[in-house]
DSSP file (Angstrom, degrees, kcal/mol; ACC not computed):
  #  RESIDUE AA STRUCTURE BP1 BP2  ACC     N-H-->O    O-->H-N    N-H-->O    O-->H-N    TCO  KAPPA ALPHA  PHI   PSI    X-CA   Y-CA   Z-CA
    1    1 A M     >        0   0    0      0, 0.0     4,-1.9     0, 0.0     5,-0.1   0.000 360.0 360.0 360.0 -35.1    0.0    0.0    0.0
    2    2 A Q  H  >  +     0   0    0      1,-0.2     4,-0.9     2,-0.2     5,-0.1   0.872 360.0  52.3 -68.0 -34.9    2.9    2.4    0.7
    3    3 A V  H >> S+     0   0    0      1,-0.2     4,-2.7     2,-0.2     3,-0.6   0.901 108.1  51.5 -65.3 -39.7    4.3    1.8   -2.7
    4    4 A V  H 3> S+     0   0    0      1,-0.2     4,-2.4     2,-0.2    -2,-0.2   0.879 103.7  58.3 -63.7 -37.7    0.9    2.6   -4.2
    5    5 A Q  H 3< S+     0   0    0     -4,-1.9    -1,-0.2     1,-0.2    -2,-0.2   0.741 113.8  39.2 -65.7 -21.7    0.9    5.9   -2.2
    6    6 A V  H <X S+     0   0    0     -4,-0.9     4,-1.2    -3,-0.6    -2,-0.2   0.872 119.0  43.9 -88.8 -45.2    4.1    6.9   -3.9
    7    7 A V  H  X S+     0   0    0     -4,-2.7     4,-2.7     2,-0.2     5,-0.2   0.876 107.2  55.9 -74.8 -40.5    3.4    5.6   -7.4
    8    8 A V  H  X S+     0   0    0     -4,-2.4     4,-2.5     2,-0.2     5,-0.2   0.952 110.4  41.9 -64.4 -51.8   -0.2    6.8   -8.0
    9    9 A P  H  > S+     0   0    0      0, 0.0     4,-2.4     0, 0.0    -1,-0.2   0.900 116.6  50.5 -62.9 -36.0    0.3   10.5   -7.3
   10   10 A L  H  X S+     0   0    0     -4,-1.2     4,-2.6     2,-0.2    -2,-0.2   0.908 110.5  49.5 -65.6 -40.3    3.6   10.5   -9.2
   11   11 A G  H  X S+     0   0    0     -4,-2.7     4,-2.4     2,-0.2    -1,-0.2   0.892 110.8  49.4 -64.4 -40.6    1.9    8.8  -12.2
   12   12 A V  H  X S+     0   0    0     -4,-2.5     4,-2.5    -5,-0.2    -2,-0.2   0.916 112.8  48.1 -64.3 -42.4   -1.0   11.3  -12.1
   13   13 A G  H  X S+     0   0    0     -4,-2.4     4,-2.2    -5,-0.2    -2,-0.2   0.910 112.2  47.9 -65.2 -42.5    1.6   14.1  -12.1
   14   14 A L  H  X S+     0   0    0     -4,-2.6     4,-2.2     2,-0.2    -2,-0.2   0.907 112.4  49.3 -65.7 -40.9    3.6   12.7  -14.9
   15   15 A G  H  X S+     0   0    0     -4,-2.4     4,-2.3     1,-0.2    -2,-0.2   0.921 111.9  48.9 -62.5 -43.2    0.5   12.1  -17.0
   16   16 A G  H  X S+     0   0    0     -4,-2.5     4,-2.9     1,-0.2     5,-0.2   0.871 109.1  53.2 -62.6 -37.4   -0.6   15.7  -16.3
   17   17 A A  H  X S+     0   0    0     -4,-2.2     4,-2.3     2,-0.2    -1,-0.2   0.904 109.4  47.8 -65.9 -40.7    2.9   17.0  -17.3
   18   18 A V  H  X S+     0   0    0     -4,-2.2     4,-2.2     2,-0.2    -2,-0.2   0.936 115.5  44.5 -65.0 -45.7    2.8   15.2  -20.6
   19   19 A V  H  X S+     0   0    0     -4,-2.3     4,-2.7     2,-0.2    -2,-0.2   0.918 114.0  49.5 -66.3 -42.7   -0.7   16.4  -21.4
   20   20 A A  H  X S+     0   0    0     -4,-2.9     4,-2.6     1,-0.2    -1,-0.2   0.893 111.1  50.1 -64.4 -38.8    0.1   20.0  -20.3
   21   21 A G  H  X S+     0   0    0     -4,-2.3     4,-2.3    -5,-0.2    -1,-0.2   0.904 111.1  48.7 -64.1 -40.9    3.2   20.0  -22.4
   22   22 A W  H  X S+     0   0    0     -4,-2.2     4,-2.6     2,-0.2    -2,-0.2   0.922 113.2  47.1 -65.0 -43.6    1.3   18.8  -25.4
   23   23 A L  H  X S+     0   0    0     -4,-2.7     4,-2.7     2,-0.2     5,-0.2   0.892 111.5  51.0 -65.9 -38.9   -1.4   21.5  -24.9
   24   24 A A  H  X S+     0   0    0     -4,-2.6     4,-1.9     2,-0.2    -1,-0.2   0.915 112.8  45.6 -64.3 -41.9    1.2   24.2  -24.4
   25   25 A E  H  X S+     0   0    0     -4,-2.3     4,-2.3     2,-0.2    -2,-0.2   0.910 112.7  50.9 -67.3 -40.8    3.0   23.2  -27.6
   26   26 A A  H  X S+     0   0    0     -4,-2.6     4,-2.3     1,-0.2    -2,-0.2   0.916 111.3  47.2 -63.3 -42.6   -0.3   23.0  -29.5
   27   27 A S  H  X S+     0   0    0     -4,-2.7     4,-1.8     1,-0.2    -1,-0.2   0.861 110.9  52.6 -68.8 -32.7   -1.4   26.4  -28.3
   28   28 A Y  H  <>S+     0   0    0     -4,-1.9     5,-2.0    -5,-0.2    -1,-0.2   0.904 112.3  45.1 -65.4 -41.3    2.1   27.9  -29.2
   29   29 A L  H ><5S+     0   0    0     -4,-2.3     3,-1.3     3,-0.2    -2,-0.2   0.862 110.2  54.2 -71.6 -35.0    1.8   26.4  -32.7
   30   30 A I  H 3<5S+     0   0    0     -4,-2.3    -1,-0.2     1,-0.3    -2,-0.2   0.877 105.1  54.1 -65.9 -36.7   -1.8   27.6  -33.2
   31   31 A T  T 3<5S-     0   0    0     -4,-1.8    -1,-0.3    -5,-0.2    -2,-0.2   0.310 131.7 -90.8 -83.0  12.0   -0.8   31.2  -32.3
   32   32 A G  T < 5S+     0   0    0     -3,-1.3    -3,-0.2     2,-0.1    -2,-0.2   0.801  76.8 147.3  90.3  30.9    1.8   31.1  -35.0
   33   33 A G      < -     0   0    0     -5,-2.0     2,-0.3     1,-0.2    -4,-0.2   0.978  57.5 -53.2 -66.5 -61.3    4.8   29.9  -33.0
   34   34 A G        -     0   0    0      2,-0.2    -1,-0.2    -6,-0.1    -2,-0.1  -0.934  46.9 -88.0-167.0-174.5    6.9   27.9  -35.3
   35   35 A A  S    S+     0   0    0     -2,-0.3     2,-0.4    -3,-0.1    -6,-0.0   0.502  86.4 104.2 -91.2  -5.5    7.2   25.1  -37.8
   36   36 A V        -     0   0    0      3,-0.0     2,-0.2     1,-0.0    -2,-0.2  -0.640  53.9-165.8 -82.1 130.9    7.9   22.4  -35.3
   37   37 A H        -     0   0    0     -2,-0.4    -2,-0.1     1,-0.1   -11,-0.1  -0.708  37.4 -70.5-112.5 165.3    4.9   20.1  -34.6
   38   38 A W        -     0   0    0     -2,-0.2     2,-1.1     1,-0.1     3,-0.1  -0.314  49.2-131.9 -55.4 128.7    4.2   17.6  -31.8
   39   39 A D    >   +     0   0    0      1,-0.2     3,-0.8     2,-0.1     4,-0.4  -0.725  26.7 179.6 -91.4  96.6    6.5   14.6  -32.4
   40   40 A W  G >  S+     0   0    0     -2,-1.1     3,-0.7     1,-0.2    -1,-0.2   0.761  80.0  63.8 -68.6 -23.0    4.4   11.5  -32.2
   41   41 A E  G 3  S+     0   0    0      1,-0.2     4,-0.3     2,-0.2    -1,-0.2   0.787 101.0  51.3 -70.8 -25.7    7.4    9.4  -32.8
   42   42 A G  G <> S+     0   0    0     -3,-0.8     4,-2.0     1,-0.2    -1,-0.2   0.547  86.9  87.5 -86.1  -7.2    9.0   10.6  -29.6
   43   43 A L  H <> S+     0   0    0     -3,-0.7     4,-2.9    -4,-0.4     5,-0.3   0.891  83.4  53.7 -62.6 -42.0    5.9    9.8  -27.5
   44   44 A P  H  > S+     0   0    0      0, 0.0     4,-2.6     0, 0.0    -1,-0.2   0.889 109.8  49.2 -60.6 -36.0    6.9    6.1  -26.8
   45   45 A V  H  > S+     0   0    0     -4,-0.3     4,-2.3     2,-0.2    -2,-0.2   0.916 112.5  47.9 -66.7 -42.1   10.2    7.3  -25.5
   46   46 A L  H  X S+     0   0    0     -4,-2.0     4,-2.1     2,-0.2    -1,-0.2   0.920 114.8  44.6 -64.2 -45.2    8.5    9.9  -23.3
   47   47 A V  H  X S+     0   0    0     -4,-2.9     4,-2.5     2,-0.2    -2,-0.2   0.893 112.8  52.4 -67.3 -39.7    6.0    7.3  -22.0
   48   48 A G  H  X S+     0   0    0     -4,-2.6     4,-2.2    -5,-0.3    -2,-0.2   0.886 109.2  49.6 -62.4 -39.0    8.7    4.8  -21.5
   49   49 A S  H  X S+     0   0    0     -4,-2.3     4,-2.2     2,-0.2    -1,-0.2   0.904 110.2  50.2 -66.0 -41.2   10.7    7.3  -19.5
   50   50 A A  H  X S+     0   0    0     -4,-2.1     4,-2.1     2,-0.2    -2,-0.2   0.908 111.2  48.4 -63.6 -41.8    7.7    8.1  -17.3
   51   51 A V  H  X S+     0   0    0     -4,-2.5     4,-2.4     2,-0.2    -1,-0.2   0.892 109.5  53.7 -65.0 -39.1    7.1    4.4  -16.7
   52   52 A G  H  X S+     0   0    0     -4,-2.2     4,-2.5     1,-0.2    -2,-0.2   0.897 107.6  50.3 -61.1 -40.8   10.8    4.0  -15.8
   53   53 A V  H  X S+     0   0    0     -4,-2.2     4,-2.5     2,-0.2    -1,-0.2   0.908 110.5  50.0 -63.4 -41.6   10.4    6.8  -13.3
   54   54 A L  H  X S+     0   0    0     -4,-2.1     4,-2.3     2,-0.2    -2,-0.2   0.899 111.1  48.8 -64.2 -40.4    7.4    5.1  -11.8
   55   55 A V  H  X S+     0   0    0     -4,-2.4     4,-2.7     2,-0.2     5,-0.2   0.933 112.4  47.5 -64.9 -46.0    9.3    1.8  -11.5
   56   56 A V  H  X S+     0   0    0     -4,-2.5     4,-2.5     1,-0.2    -2,-0.2   0.909 112.8  49.2 -62.7 -41.7   12.3    3.4   -9.9
   57   57 A A  H  X S+     0   0    0     -4,-2.5     4,-1.3     2,-0.2    -1,-0.2   0.899 112.1  48.9 -64.7 -39.8   10.1    5.3   -7.4
   58   58 A G  H  X S+     0   0    0     -4,-2.3     4,-0.6     2,-0.2    -2,-0.2   0.920 113.5  45.4 -65.4 -43.9    8.2    2.1   -6.6
   59   59 A V  H >< S+     0   0    0     -4,-2.7     3,-0.8     1,-0.2    -2,-0.2   0.886 111.2  53.8 -66.5 -38.4   11.4    0.1   -6.0
   60   60 A A  H 3< S+     0   0    0     -4,-2.5    -1,-0.2     1,-0.2    -2,-0.2   0.772 107.5  51.1 -68.1 -25.3   12.9    2.9   -4.0
   61   61 A S  H >< S+     0   0    0     -4,-1.3     3,-1.1    -3,-0.2     4,-0.3   0.572  87.0  85.9 -88.8  -8.3    9.9    3.0   -1.7
   62   62 A V  G X< S+     0   0    0     -3,-0.8     3,-2.1    -4,-0.6    -1,-0.2   0.886  80.2  60.9 -61.3 -40.6    9.9   -0.8   -1.0
   63   63 A P  G 3  S+     0   0    0      0, 0.0    -1,-0.2     0, 0.0    -2,-0.1   0.748  99.7  58.2 -60.7 -19.1   12.5   -0.5    1.9
   64   64 A M  G X  S+     0   0    0     -3,-1.1     3,-1.6    -4,-0.2    -2,-0.2   0.518  78.9 117.3 -86.3  -4.5    9.9    1.6    3.8
   65   65 A V  T <  S+     0   0    0     -3,-2.1     3,-0.1     1,-0.3    -3,-0.0  -0.424  82.3  10.9 -66.6 137.2    7.3   -1.1    3.7
   66   66 A R  T 3  S+     0   0    0      1,-0.3     2,-0.5    -2,-0.1    -1,-0.3   0.549  95.1 126.0  70.1  12.3    6.3   -2.3    7.2
   67   67 A R    <   -     0   0    0     -3,-1.6     2,-0.4     2,-0.0    -1,-0.3  -0.871  43.6-161.5 -97.5 132.5    8.1    0.5    8.9
   68   68 A H        -     0   0    0     -2,-0.5     2,-0.5    -3,-0.1    -3,-0.0  -0.879  19.1-119.3-115.9 144.6    5.9    2.5   11.3
   69   69 A V        -     0   0    0     -2,-0.4     3,-0.0     1,-0.0    -2,-0.0  -0.694  24.9-135.3 -81.8 127.8    6.5    5.9   12.7
   70   70 A D    >>  -     0   0    0     -2,-0.5     3,-1.3     1,-0.2     4,-1.1  -0.753   6.2-149.8 -84.3 116.1    6.7    5.8   16.5
   71   71 A P  H 3> S+     0   0    0      0, 0.0     4,-2.2     0, 0.0     5,-0.2   0.778  93.4  66.1 -57.8 -26.5    4.6    8.7   17.8
   72   72 A E  H 3> S+     0   0    0      1,-0.2     4,-1.6     2,-0.2     5,-0.1   0.869  98.2  52.6 -64.6 -35.3    6.9    9.0   20.8
   73   73 A H  H <> S+     0   0    0     -3,-1.3     4,-1.1     1,-0.2    -1,-0.2   0.864 109.6  49.1 -67.3 -35.3    9.8   10.1   18.6
   74   74 A I  H  < S+     0   0    0     -4,-1.1     3,-0.3     1,-0.2    -2,-0.2   0.903 108.8  52.4 -70.1 -40.8    7.6   12.8   17.0
   75   75 A R  H  < S+     0   0    0     -4,-2.2    -1,-0.2     1,-0.2    -2,-0.2   0.832 104.2  57.0 -65.9 -32.7    6.5   14.1   20.4
   76   76 A R  H  <        0   0    0     -4,-1.6    -1,-0.2     1,-0.3    -2,-0.2   0.854 360.0 360.0 -66.6 -34.8   10.1   14.4   21.6
   77   77 A D     <        0   0    0     -4,-1.1    -1,-0.3    -3,-0.3    -2,-0.2   0.497 360.0 360.0 -78.5 360.0   11.0   16.7   18.8
């Protein structure tokens, strides 16, 4: 469950970043920005990189599984 708490928000953020980037580029091109268009051929690399980030984040959060925060340590600080 802790891995899911790391991966899901990160996945939503990465998906939002890809969509926001695409929309920003599209609006730039619509307003007469330039001759460069959205590169659909680069999309698999972008999605693969996002999935790689999610995998690394999930693996990195595994050591924290089953560790509990002791409230006494928080109260002392």
